[in-house]
N, C-alpha and C positions, 0 to 999 in steps of 0.2 A: 143901605148906601145913599149918601146925598150928593149931588153935585151942586157946587156953589161957583158963581160966576158964568162968564159968557165964554162958550167954547166955539161958536158959530163960525165954520170956515177957518177953524185954527187947527195948527199942527200939535196935537196933544202928546204928551210924555208921561208914561207912568212909571214910578220908580220904587222897586220893592227889594228889601234885603234878599228875599228868597221866594221861590215858588214851588208848591208841592204838586197838588192836582190841578193848579191853575184856574179853580174856579173862581177866586176872587178877581183875579186880574183878568181874565176874560169878562167877567161881569162889569167889571170897571170900563173895560174898552167898549162894551156894547152901551153902556149908560152914555158915554161920551159920544159916541156916534149917534145915538138917538137924539142927542142935544145939539147936534150939528157939526162935529168935528170933522175937519177934511180927511184926516190920517191920525193913527193912533199908534205909537211906539212905546213899547215896554223895556226898561232896563232892570235886568236882576242881577243880583251878586251871585246868590246860591240857586242854580236851577236844579232840583231835585226830580222834577218832571215824574211822578209816579203814576200808576193807575190811567186814569183819562186824560192825563194832562196834554200829552202830544195832539190827540185827537182834538180836544176842545181849543188848544191853540191854531191847529190847521182851520177849523170852522169859526174861528173868532172874528172880531172886528180889528185885530191886532195887524198891522202893515207889516211890521218886524219886531222881533223879541232878540234883545242883545243880552247876552249873558256870559259870564265870566266862566273859565275853566276850574273854577273850585271844587266842583264836583265833576265826575266822570259821567258822559252821556254818551250812550251806546249808539251805533249808528243807525239801528233800527228806530230809535227813538227820534234822532235827528231826522231821518228820512219820513218818519209820520208827520212831521210838522209842516209839510209841504212847501219847504223852502223859506219859511219866516223865521228861522233860528239863524241868528248870526252869532257865531261861537268866538270869543276872544280869549286870548290866553294872557295870563298875569306873569308868566315865567321871568321874561326879561326885565319887566317892571320891578317885580320883586328883587331880582338879583341885583339890579344897581340900586335899590333901595337900600338893602344889606351892605353892598360894597360901600357906598357914602357913608353908612351908619358907622361901620368898622374903620374907616379912614376920617373920621370927623369931618365929613364933607356936607354942605347943605343939601338938603333933599327938595328943597322949595321949588326949584325950577321944574322937578319932574312932574309938579302938579300943574305947571302952566302950558306945557306941550302937549298937544295932543297925541296920545300915545296910539290910538287905533284910527284909522281913516276909513 
């Protein structure tokens, strides 16, 4: 793993398609913090969170990890992350995307509006 660029006193964002045991994402957060990052947030599409994942995230330098509900996360795993997991739903977004597609309407504006705050 190699960090390029200056992250001193910056808020950093790690984006990943999926995390399973969370080894890579927590190591990346650690490297960013060692290099002076003020905060580290992670955004993950598919959170598998198997094995040591929850404990790694809880004990990591990740401030918050935001994950979609594309994979079911049980309550015990959610709780084991120590309040770091923000779980966001895709249901209304996907439903509206499908509705617009069926009605031949533009979906472009869906990607300009923040869905989650």
